[in-house]
Structure formats: C-alpha cells, structure tokens
LOBAMAR-304587 format. One record per residue (C-alpha): residue number from 1; x, y, z. Coordinates in steps of 0.2 Angstrom, whole numbers, m for minus. Example, Ala and Ser with C-alpha at 12.3 -4.5 7.8 and 13.67 -1.06 7.14 Angstrom:
REM residues 2
DOZA   i  east north    up
DOZA   1    62   m22    39
DOZA   2    68    m5    36
REM end
This chain:
REM residues 728
DOZA   i  east north    up
DOZA   1   232  m591   621
DOZA   2   233  m584   607
DOZA   3   250  m579   610
DOZA   4   255  m597   615
DOZA   5   246  m605   599
DOZA   6   253  m592   586
DOZA   7   270  m593   593
DOZA   8   269  m612   591
DOZA   9   265  m613   574
DOZA  10   278  m599   568
DOZA  11   291  m610   576
DOZA  12   286  m625   567
DOZA  13   285  m615   551
DOZA  14   298  m603   550
DOZA  15   310  m607   565
DOZA  16   315  m595   580
DOZA  17   312  m580   568
DOZA  18   295  m588   565
DOZA  19   291  m590   582
DOZA  20   294  m574   587
DOZA  21   284  m565   574
DOZA  22   271  m578   578
DOZA  23   271  m573   597
DOZA  24   269  m555   594
DOZA  25   253  m557   583
DOZA  26   247  m569   596
DOZA  27   250  m555   609
DOZA  28   241  m541   597
DOZA  29   227  m552   595
DOZA  30   226  m556   613
DOZA  31   224  m537   618
DOZA  32   211  m535   603
DOZA  33   199  m549   612
DOZA  34   203  m549   629
DOZA  35   213  m533   633
DOZA  36   228  m527   640
DOZA  37   237  m539   653
DOZA  38   242  m525   664
DOZA  39   235  m526   680
DOZA  40   234  m515   696
DOZA  41   232  m521   714
DOZA  42   236  m535   723
DOZA  43   233  m551   714
DOZA  44   219  m561   719
DOZA  45   221  m578   724
DOZA  46   214  m591   710
DOZA  47   216  m607   719
DOZA  48   226  m602   736
DOZA  49   231  m617   746
DOZA  50   235  m617   766
DOZA  51   254  m614   765
DOZA  52   266  m614   779
DOZA  53   281  m600   775
DOZA  54   290  m588   783
DOZA  55   287  m570   780
DOZA  56   269  m572   773
DOZA  57   258  m559   779
DOZA  58   241  m566   790
DOZA  59   228  m554   784
DOZA  60   216  m543   792
DOZA  61   198  m549   787
DOZA  62   182  m539   786
DOZA  63   166  m543   783
DOZA  64   163  m560   776
DOZA  65   176  m567   764
DOZA  66   186  m584   761
DOZA  67   203  m588   762
DOZA  68   215  m601   762
DOZA  69   224  m596   779
DOZA  70   242  m601   785
DOZA  71   247  m617   794
DOZA  72   256  m611   810
DOZA  73   259  m628   818
DOZA  74   256  m647   814
DOZA  75   258  m665   820
DOZA  76   266  m679   810
DOZA  77   254  m692   802
DOZA  78   247  m703   812
DOZA  79   243  m720   806
DOZA  80   228  m731   813
DOZA  81   228  m751   807
DOZA  82   212  m761   805
DOZA  83   216  m779   804
DOZA  84   201  m794   799
DOZA  85   203  m810   798
DOZA  86   199  m819   781
DOZA  87   194  m835   790
DOZA  88   192  m854   782
DOZA  89   207  m853   772
DOZA  90   205  m834   766
DOZA  91   217  m821   769
DOZA  92   216  m809   781
DOZA  93   217  m791   777
DOZA  94   224  m775   784
DOZA  95   218  m756   780
DOZA  96   227  m741   785
DOZA  97   221  m724   789
DOZA  98   230  m709   793
DOZA  99   226  m692   801
DOZA 100   234  m677   808
DOZA 101   232  m662   819
DOZA 102   236  m645   813
DOZA 103   233  m625   817
DOZA 104   228  m612   803
DOZA 105   229  m595   804
DOZA 106   214  m586   798
DOZA 107   215  m566   802
DOZA 108   226  m554   811
DOZA 109   212  m546   818
DOZA 110   197  m554   828
DOZA 111   184  m563   820
DOZA 112   165  m567   823
DOZA 113   164  m586   817
DOZA 114   170  m597   804
DOZA 115   157  m605   792
DOZA 116   160  m616   779
DOZA 117   176  m625   775
DOZA 118   182  m633   760
DOZA 119   195  m645   755
DOZA 120   201  m648   738
DOZA 121   185  m639   734
DOZA 122   174  m650   742
DOZA 123   165  m647   758
DOZA 124   174  m652   772
DOZA 125   161  m641   784
DOZA 126   144  m637   780
DOZA 127   133  m623   785
DOZA 128   124  m631   800
DOZA 129   143  m633   808
DOZA 130   145  m650   804
DOZA 131   162  m661   799
DOZA 132   160  m670   783
DOZA 133   174  m682   789
DOZA 134   181  m689   805
DOZA 135   190  m677   817
DOZA 136   187  m662   829
DOZA 137   187  m644   826
DOZA 138   190  m630   838
DOZA 139   190  m610   833
DOZA 140   200  m597   842
DOZA 141   191  m580   837
DOZA 142   208  m569   842
DOZA 143   199  m560   856
DOZA 144   212  m551   870
DOZA 145   205  m564   884
DOZA 146   211  m580   870
DOZA 147   217  m596   879
DOZA 148   230  m607   870
DOZA 149   225  m622   862
DOZA 150   225  m636   874
DOZA 151   231  m649   859
DOZA 152   245  m636   855
DOZA 153   249  m633   873
DOZA 154   251  m651   875
DOZA 155   263  m652   861
DOZA 156   273  m638   862
DOZA 157   273  m635   880
DOZA 158   274  m620   893
DOZA 159   281  m609   877
DOZA 160   263  m612   868
DOZA 161   259  m594   863
DOZA 162   240  m590   864
DOZA 163   240  m581   847
DOZA 164   229  m567   856
DOZA 165   224  m554   841
DOZA 166   227  m569   829
DOZA 167   211  m578   824
DOZA 168   214  m598   818
DOZA 169   208  m614   819
DOZA 170   214  m630   826
DOZA 171   209  m649   817
DOZA 172   212  m661   830
DOZA 173   215  m680   820
DOZA 174   207  m674   805
DOZA 175   205  m691   793
DOZA 176   214  m690   778
DOZA 177   209  m705   770
DOZA 178   196  m693   757
DOZA 179   210  m683   753
DOZA 180   222  m696   748
DOZA 181   232  m698   765
DOZA 182   240  m680   763
DOZA 183   234  m664   769
DOZA 184   221  m656   758
DOZA 185   219  m640   750
DOZA 186   208  m629   763
DOZA 187   199  m613   763
DOZA 188   189  m605   775
DOZA 189   173  m594   775
DOZA 190   176  m582   789
DOZA 191   164  m569   795
DOZA 192   173  m554   804
DOZA 193   159  m540   808
DOZA 194   157  m527   795
DOZA 195   166  m523   779
DOZA 196   164  m505   784
DOZA 197   174  m508   800
DOZA 198   189  m505   790
DOZA 199   183  m487   788
DOZA 200   182  m485   809
DOZA 201   200  m492   811
DOZA 202   207  m480   800
DOZA 203   200  m467   808
DOZA 204   213  m468   820
DOZA 205   226  m464   808
DOZA 206   218  m450   798
DOZA 207   201  m441   800
DOZA 208   187  m450   790
DOZA 209   170  m443   787
DOZA 210   161  m460   787
DOZA 211   145  m453   782
DOZA 212   153  m447   766
DOZA 213   166  m461   764
DOZA 214   156  m476   766
DOZA 215   157  m493   754
DOZA 216   140  m500   754
DOZA 217   143  m511   739
DOZA 218   158  m519   749
DOZA 219   154  m535   758
DOZA 220   171  m540   763
DOZA 221   191  m536   762
DOZA 222   204  m546   762
DOZA 223   218  m532   769
DOZA 224   236  m541   767
DOZA 225   246  m525   775
DOZA 226   254  m510   766
DOZA 227   253  m493   767
DOZA 228   239  m482   771
DOZA 229   241  m471   755
DOZA 230   241  m488   743
DOZA 231   225  m493   754
DOZA 232   216  m477   750
DOZA 233   222  m477   733
DOZA 234   213  m495   730
DOZA 235   197  m487   736
DOZA 236   198  m472   727
DOZA 237   199  m481   710
DOZA 238   181  m488   714
DOZA 239   172  m476   726
DOZA 240   182  m459   725
DOZA 241   191  m451   741
DOZA 242   197  m433   743
DOZA 243   212  m429   754
DOZA 244   210  m412   764
DOZA 245   217  m404   778
DOZA 246   206  m399   795
DOZA 247   217  m391   808
DOZA 248   231  m397   800
DOZA 249   227  m414   802
DOZA 250   224  m425   786
DOZA 251   207  m428   783
DOZA 252   198  m440   770
DOZA 253   179  m438   763
DOZA 254   170  m445   750
DOZA 255   171  m437   731
DOZA 256   160  m423   732
DOZA 257   143  m421   724
DOZA 258   136  m402   721
DOZA 259   123  m398   734
DOZA 260   114  m381   733
DOZA 261   123  m367   726
DOZA 262   139  m370   717
DOZA 263   151  m356   721
DOZA 264   159  m348   707
DOZA 265   179  m345   707
DOZA 266   186  m327   708
DOZA 267   191  m320   690
DOZA 268   209  m327   685
DOZA 269   225  m316   689
DOZA 270   237  m313   674
DOZA 271   254  m316   680
DOZA 272   270  m309   669
DOZA 273   281  m325   674
DOZA 274   286  m342   666
DOZA 275   276  m350   651
DOZA 276   261  m354   659
DOZA 277   251  m351   644
DOZA 278   242  m335   639
DOZA 279   243  m321   651
DOZA 280   224  m320   655
DOZA 281   228  m333   672
DOZA 282   221  m349   663
DOZA 283   228  m364   655
DOZA 284   214  m377   648
DOZA 285   222  m393   642
DOZA 286   216  m410   637
DOZA 287   226  m427   643
DOZA 288   225  m444   636
DOZA 289   216  m457   647
DOZA 290   225  m469   640
DOZA 291   232  m479   654
DOZA 292   219  m472   668
DOZA 293   204  m481   661
DOZA 294   196  m494   670
DOZA 295   190  m509   658
DOZA 296   189  m524   669
DOZA 297   188  m527   688
DOZA 298   193  m543   696
DOZA 299   184  m548   714
DOZA 300   177  m560   723
DOZA 301   160  m566   721
DOZA 302   149  m574   735
DOZA 303   137  m582   723
DOZA 304   153  m593   717
DOZA 305   157  m597   733
DOZA 306   169  m582   734
DOZA 307   181  m587   720
DOZA 308   187  m573   709
DOZA 309   176  m566   696
DOZA 310   178  m554   682
DOZA 311   167  m537   675
DOZA 312   172  m529   660
DOZA 313   167  m512   655
DOZA 314   157  m508   640
DOZA 315   157  m493   628
DOZA 316   178  m492   629
DOZA 317   185  m483   613
DOZA 318   195  m491   600
DOZA 319   213  m491   604
DOZA 320   211  m488   622
DOZA 321   215  m506   630
DOZA 322   212  m500   648
DOZA 323   217  m508   664
DOZA 324   211  m523   675
DOZA 325   209  m518   693
DOZA 326   213  m533   704
DOZA 327   202  m530   720
DOZA 328   203  m539   737
DOZA 329   185  m537   740
DOZA 330   169  m547   740
DOZA 331   155  m541   729
DOZA 332   138  m545   723
DOZA 333   140  m545   703
DOZA 334   128  m531   700
DOZA 335   138  m520   712
DOZA 336   154  m525   705
DOZA 337   148  m519   687
DOZA 338   142  m503   694
DOZA 339   157  m498   702
DOZA 340   166  m504   686
DOZA 341   155  m494   675
DOZA 342   156  m478   685
DOZA 343   174  m478   688
DOZA 344   177  m480   670
DOZA 345   166  m467   664
DOZA 346   174  m455   674
DOZA 347   191  m459   670
DOZA 348   184  m458   652
DOZA 349   176  m439   655
DOZA 350   191  m432   666
DOZA 351   202  m429   650
DOZA 352   200  m409   652
DOZA 353   210  m399   664
DOZA 354   211  m381   669
DOZA 355   224  m372   680
DOZA 356   216  m357   686
DOZA 357   227  m343   697
DOZA 358   219  m334   710
DOZA 359   229  m320   722
DOZA 360   222  m322   738
DOZA 361   218  m340   746
DOZA 362   197  m345   750
DOZA 363   199  m356   763
DOZA 364   182  m365   756
DOZA 365   190  m368   738
DOZA 366   200  m382   745
DOZA 367   202  m400   736
DOZA 368   187  m410   732
DOZA 369   175  m394   730
DOZA 370   165  m392   716
DOZA 371   165  m375   707
DOZA 372   162  m364   692
DOZA 373   174  m356   683
DOZA 374   171  m339   673
DOZA 375   170  m342   652
DOZA 376   171  m361   654
DOZA 377   157  m370   655
DOZA 378   150  m383   664
DOZA 379   156  m390   684
DOZA 380   174  m390   690
DOZA 381   182  m400   702
DOZA 382   197  m394   713
DOZA 383   211  m407   712
DOZA 384   223  m397   720
DOZA 385   230  m379   724
DOZA 386   249  m374   725
DOZA 387   256  m359   733
DOZA 388   265  m347   720
DOZA 389   275  m332   723
DOZA 390   262  m322   718
DOZA 391   246  m331   724
DOZA 392   238  m347   722
DOZA 393   237  m360   707
DOZA 394   223  m371   708
DOZA 395   221  m390   698
DOZA 396   203  m389   690
DOZA 397   196  m407   683
DOZA 398   181  m407   673
DOZA 399   168  m414   686
DOZA 400   158  m429   678
DOZA 401   142  m432   685
DOZA 402   139  m450   691
DOZA 403   135  m464   674
DOZA 404   118  m469   676
DOZA 405   126  m488   674
DOZA 406   115  m504   673
DOZA 407   115  m514   687
DOZA 408   110  m530   676
DOZA 409   125  m542   678
DOZA 410   129  m562   679
DOZA 411   140  m570   690
DOZA 412   141  m584   677
DOZA 413   142  m604   680
DOZA 414   149  m612   694
DOZA 415   150  m627   703
DOZA 416   146  m628   720
DOZA 417   152  m642   732
DOZA 418   135  m649   737
DOZA 419   132  m647   757
DOZA 420   122  m662   764
DOZA 421   121  m666   781
DOZA 422   128  m684   788
DOZA 423   116  m696   789
DOZA 424   115  m713   800
DOZA 425   119  m731   794
DOZA 426   107  m744   787
DOZA 427   112  m762   788
DOZA 428   104  m777   782
DOZA 429   113  m795   784
DOZA 430   106  m810   773
DOZA 431   112  m827   766
DOZA 432   109  m832   749
DOZA 433   106  m847   738
DOZA 434   122  m855   731
DOZA 435   127  m844   717
DOZA 436   136  m860   710
DOZA 437   154  m851   708
DOZA 438   160  m852   728
DOZA 439   161  m867   738
DOZA 440   144  m875   742
DOZA 441   147  m879   759
DOZA 442   151  m860   764
DOZA 443   138  m848   769
DOZA 444   136  m835   756
DOZA 445   130  m820   768
DOZA 446   131  m801   763
DOZA 447   130  m787   770
DOZA 448   120  m772   762
DOZA 449   127  m755   771
DOZA 450   120  m740   765
DOZA 451   111  m724   771
DOZA 452    95  m711   767
DOZA 453    98  m698   755
DOZA 454   112  m686   762
DOZA 455   132  m688   765
DOZA 456   138  m704   770
DOZA 457   155  m708   767
DOZA 458   155  m728   773
DOZA 459   155  m736   789
DOZA 460   166  m751   799
DOZA 461   159  m766   800
DOZA 462   160  m779   813
DOZA 463   154  m794   820
DOZA 464   148  m797   837
DOZA 465   155  m810   849
DOZA 466   151  m813   866
DOZA 467   147  m795   868
DOZA 468   163  m789   859
DOZA 469   162  m782   844
DOZA 470   176  m789   832
DOZA 471   182  m781   816
DOZA 472   178  m786   798
DOZA 473   184  m773   788
DOZA 474   174  m757   781
DOZA 475   160  m756   768
DOZA 476   167  m742   759
DOZA 477   158  m726   752
DOZA 478   148  m733   739
DOZA 479   129  m739   746
DOZA 480   120  m753   743
DOZA 481   102  m749   734
DOZA 482    89  m755   748
DOZA 483    71  m747   752
DOZA 484    54  m755   754
DOZA 485    39  m761   744
DOZA 486    28  m745   744
DOZA 487    13  m756   742
DOZA 488     9  m776   742
DOZA 489    16  m787   733
DOZA 490     4  m803   729
DOZA 491     6  m821   728
DOZA 492    15  m828   713
DOZA 493    18  m846   706
DOZA 494    35  m841   700
DOZA 495    34  m852   685
DOZA 496    35  m841   669
DOZA 497    40  m824   666
DOZA 498    25  m810   671
DOZA 499    27  m796   658
DOZA 500    11  m787   667
DOZA 501    16  m789   685
DOZA 502    22  m775   695
DOZA 503    28  m768   710
DOZA 504    34  m750   717
DOZA 505    49  m748   728
DOZA 506    53  m733   741
DOZA 507    72  m732   740
DOZA 508    80  m726   755
DOZA 509    93  m714   745
DOZA 510    83  m706   734
DOZA 511    98  m703   723
DOZA 512   100  m722   717
DOZA 513    89  m729   705
DOZA 514    86  m743   693
DOZA 515    92  m747   675
DOZA 516    80  m757   662
DOZA 517    87  m774   653
DOZA 518    81  m786   641
DOZA 519    74  m802   643
DOZA 520    93  m810   639
DOZA 521    99  m800   653
DOZA 522    85  m808   664
DOZA 523    90  m824   657
DOZA 524   107  m821   662
DOZA 525   104  m816   680
DOZA 526   101  m797   679
DOZA 527    91  m785   691
DOZA 528    90  m797   706
DOZA 529    80  m790   721
DOZA 530    79  m797   738
DOZA 531    60  m794   743
DOZA 532    59  m801   760
DOZA 533    66  m818   758
DOZA 534    61  m820   739
DOZA 535    73  m816   723
DOZA 536    63  m806   710
DOZA 537    69  m800   694
DOZA 538    62  m787   686
DOZA 539    64  m781   666
DOZA 540    58  m762   667
DOZA 541    58  m747   679
DOZA 542    52  m730   679
DOZA 543    56  m717   692
DOZA 544    38  m707   699
DOZA 545    47  m697   711
DOZA 546    52  m694   729
DOZA 547    62  m710   728
DOZA 548    48  m721   723
DOZA 549    51  m733   707
DOZA 550    38  m743   698
DOZA 551    46  m760   691
DOZA 552    38  m770   679
DOZA 553    41  m787   669
DOZA 554    44  m799   684
DOZA 555    51  m817   687
DOZA 556    46  m823   704
DOZA 557    54  m836   715
DOZA 558    72  m836   710
DOZA 559    84  m846   717
DOZA 560    71  m859   725
DOZA 561    63  m846   734
DOZA 562    45  m850   727
DOZA 563    40  m853   744
DOZA 564    41  m835   749
DOZA 565    33  m830   732
DOZA 566    18  m840   735
DOZA 567    16  m831   751
DOZA 568    17  m814   744
DOZA 569    23  m799   755
DOZA 570    16  m785   763
DOZA 571    19  m767   760
DOZA 572    34  m762   769
DOZA 573    46  m775   766
DOZA 574    64  m774   765
DOZA 575    70  m773   745
DOZA 576    88  m775   742
DOZA 577    98  m774   725
DOZA 578   109  m790   723
DOZA 579   124  m782   714
DOZA 580   143  m780   717
DOZA 581   138  m766   730
DOZA 582   135  m778   745
DOZA 583   149  m782   755
DOZA 584   154  m803   759
DOZA 585   153  m808   773
DOZA 586   156  m826   772
DOZA 587   172  m830   783
DOZA 588   169  m838   801
DOZA 589   150  m836   801
DOZA 590   141  m848   812
DOZA 591   129  m859   802
DOZA 592   116  m858   815
DOZA 593   113  m841   812
DOZA 594   117  m834   828
DOZA 595   130  m821   823
DOZA 596   126  m803   824
DOZA 597   134  m789   814
DOZA 598   136  m770   817
DOZA 599   140  m755   808
DOZA 600   147  m738   813
DOZA 601   148  m724   802
DOZA 602   154  m706   804
DOZA 603   136  m701   810
DOZA 604   131  m715   819
DOZA 605   132  m712   839
DOZA 606   128  m731   842
DOZA 607   132  m746   833
DOZA 608   119  m753   820
DOZA 609   116  m771   822
DOZA 610   107  m782   811
DOZA 611   105  m801   813
DOZA 612   105  m814   798
DOZA 613    91  m817   787
DOZA 614    87  m832   778
DOZA 615    98  m842   788
DOZA 616   103  m858   779
DOZA 617    99  m854   763
DOZA 618   115  m856   755
DOZA 619   118  m876   759
DOZA 620    98  m879   759
DOZA 621    94  m891   745
DOZA 622    81  m884   732
DOZA 623    63  m888   734
DOZA 624    58  m903   721
DOZA 625    47  m899   708
DOZA 626    34  m908   696
DOZA 627    27  m918   709
DOZA 628    15  m934   701
DOZA 629     4  m947   709
DOZA 630    m2  m962   700
DOZA 631   m11  m978   704
DOZA 632    m8  m990   691
DOZA 633   m21 m1005   687
DOZA 634   m17 m1017   701
DOZA 635   m17 m1002   715
DOZA 636     0  m999   717
DOZA 637     5  m979   720
DOZA 638    19  m974   709
DOZA 639    27  m956   717
DOZA 640    37  m947   705
DOZA 641    45  m930   706
DOZA 642    60  m919   698
DOZA 643    76  m916   707
DOZA 644    83  m899   706
DOZA 645   103  m892   712
DOZA 646   109  m879   722
DOZA 647   117  m867   709
DOZA 648   105  m873   694
DOZA 649    96  m856   692
DOZA 650    93  m858   677
DOZA 651    80  m870   668
DOZA 652    89  m879   656
DOZA 653    78  m890   642
DOZA 654    86  m910   641
DOZA 655   100  m903   653
DOZA 656   103  m913   667
DOZA 657   109  m902   681
DOZA 658   123  m910   691
DOZA 659   122  m915   709
DOZA 660   129  m904   721
DOZA 661   125  m916   735
DOZA 662   136  m930   741
DOZA 663   125  m941   737
DOZA 664   106  m941   729
DOZA 665    94  m946   744
DOZA 666    76  m942   747
DOZA 667    64  m943   762
DOZA 668    46  m946   758
DOZA 669    35  m943   771
DOZA 670    17  m945   778
DOZA 671     7  m932   790
DOZA 672    16  m917   797
DOZA 673    35  m914   789
DOZA 674    41  m908   807
DOZA 675    34  m925   814
DOZA 676    29  m937   801
DOZA 677    20  m953   804
DOZA 678    29  m963   790
DOZA 679    46  m959   782
DOZA 680    53  m969   768
DOZA 681    71  m967   761
DOZA 682    74  m968   742
DOZA 683    89  m964   730
DOZA 684    80  m959   715
DOZA 685    68  m948   712
DOZA 686    51  m960   711
DOZA 687    44  m971   726
DOZA 688    31  m987   722
DOZA 689    18  m992   736
DOZA 690    11 m1006   735
DOZA 691    m8 m1008   735
DOZA 692    m8 m1017   751
DOZA 693     1 m1004   761
DOZA 694   m10  m989   753
DOZA 695   m24  m997   758
DOZA 696   m19 m1000   777
DOZA 697   m12  m982   777
DOZA 698   m28  m975   770
DOZA 699   m37  m983   784
DOZA 700   m25  m976   799
DOZA 701   m22  m960   791
DOZA 702   m36  m956   782
DOZA 703   m34  m938   772
DOZA 704   m16  m936   777
DOZA 705    m3  m930   761
DOZA 706    12  m937   758
DOZA 707    27  m927   752
DOZA 708    45  m928   748
DOZA 709    61  m918   752
DOZA 710    79  m919   747
DOZA 711    93  m924   760
DOZA 712   109  m914   755
DOZA 713   127  m914   764
DOZA 714   122  m901   776
DOZA 715   103  m898   776
DOZA 716    86  m906   770
DOZA 717    75  m895   757
DOZA 718    56  m890   761
DOZA 719    46  m902   758
DOZA 720    34  m905   743
DOZA 721    18  m912   741
DOZA 722    14  m927   732
DOZA 723    m2  m935   736
DOZA 724   m15  m936   749
DOZA 725   m23  m951   756
DOZA 726   m42  m953   753
DOZA 727   m51  m951   766
DOZA 728   m62  m965   774
REM end
C-alpha cells in the first residue's frame, strides 16, 4: 500500500523520476512494516471460484478442507416463464427464472462426504444438508465402484465416464435467481478421512516411520501435485524430517530428539589436504539466517470457514525480514502460531555449523542423529556425511531444543454466512377499507406472505379456481410482518387517541420488529395494524425478547372498524402490519369472497391455503356516527346522524367529506336489521316521524330499536342505533 501511495505522490510532484523514488521509499516502508513480499510454497487461494479450464489440476484432499472444485460438465441455462394476468384493465406480467445443471470435480482421491457449500460467499447448503435454493444435489465420493451420474449419462450418452477415483458433485436444475441468473462462485467443505492419511499413502513411495513423522496439528491438506521431494520439503519447514537409508532404501523419520545417553563423536582426524581449515580435522563456521528464517505463515483457518489466515512470528531481529511460508494446510490459530514460532526459533538458532572428519564409518552416526563433539559444548545434529579419500566428513549443525512457544493466538474477526434451516410459508389474505386512492369499486385484497424465523426466500402465489391453481406472481424475498396477540385486547369505543392503552404482539419472525412514531405520523396513517378485523395504530413500541413486542399509545377502530374495536380481541388473534410489504391481489377477485389463495415456498411440501378475511370491506359504506333522536313539543320524532364516506380516515373539522357513492341514500329501519318491521328511505341524514305514527309504532312494536344505515353503490353499511321506541 505504501508503495502505491508514495509512488503516486512522487509522480505528481516530480514526474516519472519522482514516481520511481517514491515507489522505492514505499517498498522500504512496506518491508519495515509487513516484511518482505517473498513467499515460499504454493499460493493459497484467496477468493477461489469454481473454474473450467484444461490443464488445471484436481487436488487430492486429506482431512477437512474447503475447495472451489473444477467444473467438468454443464448444461445451457434453462429458462422458465411464470405469467400472471393483471385483470380489470391492469397489465399482465411475465417473470423469467433460470436454472443450470453442472458437475464439479472436488478431489482426485475418494472422500467421505461433503459438508457445507458456499455460493458467492453465502451458504448454498447448510450443515444439515439442506439446499438453500431450488435444485437437487448428488454427491459421488470417488470409490472404485462408482457409476456414471444419471443426468450426465442422459446428456452425454454411452461415453459418459464414471469418474472412478475422482470425487465430484452434480447440481441438477440449480436455481440462479439468487445469483443474478449466472453460475455463482461455489466452494465446498469436504471431509476426506484424516490428514494423517497422506503419511500412509507416501509410505508406498518411501519408508516412513509414522510414529515419528506424524503431524497432529494438521487438520486438512490440499495436495495439488508436484514431486515427493517438494511435498516433504513443505512438511519439513514446520515439522522437521530426517532422510536416512535403511537396507539400501530411502526412509523418512521425524526430527530426532535426544533420548537417554547421547553418543560422543570419535576424535577428529587431521588430514593433510586442501584448505579444510585448521589441520585438526574440524572446521567451525557461522552462517547468516537471512533468507531461511520464517517470519509469517499463511494457512487455512477452520474458525474462519477455511479462509486464508496469517500468523506472524515474534522476536525477529532487526534487519532480518524472513520468509512467508504458504502452506496449503488447515490449522487452528493456536497450532499455526506454535508451529511458526518453533520453526522461526530453529532457523535463528541453527546458524552455527561444524565439519568433522573421522577415519571409519560408524553406521549409528547417520543423518538426524544427535551427538556430542569433543571440545565443542552443547549438542549437534548430523545433517549429512560425505565420503572422502581418507575417511568420512560429517556435516554438523547446532541442535536447537524445541522452543516453548506460546499457544495463545487469535484467528481475528470473520463474517460467517448464517446457516438457517428452511421454514414453511405463512399466508394471510384480507380485504381492507378503501384507501381513497384506487378505484372505489375494486376490492382491495392483500396477501401477507411471510415465514417464522429461519431461511425463507419467498413463495409463488396462486388463486384457486375450480380445483386448479392459477399463478398470480410471487411474493419476493421480503416477508410481511405478522404474528398474534400475546394477550387479550379489550374493547374500545375508538373515539380518541388512548395514550395509556397497550397490546402485546408475538411476531412470527423474531428478527422482525417495529419502530415508534409521533402523533403527526399517526395522523398521517403510520403504524397501522390489522388485529383480527380491526385496524389499530400505535405510537410507541418496546421489544421484550423472544419476538414479543409491547405496543403503547393506541388509536382504535380505524377505517370504519369501530364495531370490531367495541368487540375486542382474544389472545391469539392474528396481527399483520399494514405496509408496503403486502402483496396486492385486487385483480380478478370474486366480490363474493369465494376465492381462495395459495402460496408455495421452497420448504412447503404442500400449498399453504388462505381464504379472504373481511370480505366486502372495500366497497361497504362506513357506519354513520353521532346518532340523535329528539321529540319536539308536538310529539314528532326528529332523527339525525352524521354520514361518513369511504376513504375518509381522518376527521377533518368543518370539512365536508366528498361522497364516494353514486347517490346519498339512507335506510331507516325498525326492529331487527336483518328482518326489519318497517323501513323508511331518505336522501339526507335526517328523518321526521309524526307524533301519530310514533304512537302507533310504540303500540305495535314496543321497546324495539330504530336504526339507520347508508346504502352505497355496491353494499350497505352496518346499522347505527338511533333510538328505542317506548314500552307500553
């Protein structure tokens, strides 16, 4: 970063020469801060994606690892069309979705199973084996009896290989809506036995003492090919190995630690040849650890979902930049830290070398043996031996005791994709009072489509007609906010704002919530809830945990739902937030409410059905208000009331609400509103009954109520009681 910044600044100030100087200073600063960019080992894949290219190796996997895989077969994208009719003059819509089938090779040796799968960084398959999107997955573990995949065989024919010895997976009709209608970057968590299996497989090429060449810290390893020597060299940097001969065959064992009595080398033999040094048969020298000391280790960290991590060594001497080792293995952070500290300590302390001449070969003094050298304190390790004309020359290196490295290490903060099980769809369909915007003659029916806490990506919606499901579109991935009353909600006249009133809601999705608003926002229609059949507004909210919210400051009976407010609601009544997360279903709705709707989501084994609640509410006139019944001095009965109009939610002082119906007509009835004994019709919100008529009615129908209801263009309002006839 400093190289880029200082180079750019230098170019702006001093032209190309200034840029070169700035870049040089930047590299010096980078080296001082983060060390040399020199790295050893295969480059760890930062953001690896599944690819398909000739010549790319398929790695052999050991233990538990995460790999991108190689695409070895794929189909063209498959297009699916979902059309829905708008109806009643609204345009129809056609939604397109795409899917693909493909095979991805994972390992050039058999595996046990596949765990999680990531697509574009998000989980495509969870720990429980559930796919997070539509499609099918088949896993072929790479054993010798493996058969061709049926989908690939159908597409390729008789020439389809079984890929025996190669583990791979096949996605069938993998939905691509969540990935921008393209094949996403996929990576796989693979379980392939134990990482120690690599030692037993190497034993077929070279003798290995597995009891002394084990690697307990290694949880997984990705072997992408290369020579045996290169592989062993990788291991040797972190877990020292010694190459010896046994019966004329190469053998590998772990770096030896002295056990029991340490053998002493025979006295050195003084030879009179060359420039060996002093003529006493020994040559002591020191070599610089520069270029050999490990300063950092890059590896795969399981706590970070196997993403590359970095540990740095402590105690680096000034001026010694060291190397960064790229090791394609899986370590816990503490294990990686310990391995790095010990490797760095060994490299810093092994700068002293000693050449030692002896006359006769002792088979016990072979490479890897820990010995003592007369006249040179401490322990020495035999690194090699070479035949000379007059004897044997041993190459010794100062033996370093294992460092007591601290195991404290931190993997750092990392984002992990949430692994949530799929949940079933919840559906509620209802009709709402006219909002004053759309056509007053069209039923305003909405679907609240949601789900409990968990993974849910939306659902397809259908209208049931004659036993057939007709597509009406999809809900989209955004859930409607809904739940149920956690306790009863008492009756209310719904006349004014009730600051002390409260209700408790238990939300279906515990991750959802509410937001408080002021009284001005309440007056503008904010925070509307459909509780049963009543529309309630609330001002304040407080989360109580486990999806339960306390809502206070209520305005009841909104949109002409005073009757429902007066009845109250029992615990468990459905509650839905009325906002833009609802799905409008106003096209081709049967005004009689005989329609039934269905939703089908990814986790729904059967359609989720819901009938329309509050049928006819949109086109039904509102209940008249402010009833008055007065008797004048002559005994005449004067009945008055105040009309309201659909869409007029707000009470506006001294403002006449425009009439929505084709004509202003009222029915004034006597007795039961379903079977009235007498009905009068009036074109204004008042009616006068003569004293004689009132007297005869009192005799014939004593104690019966007189009510009024407005006749609209499509329906009549609920009745409002005006007065009661006197009893005889």
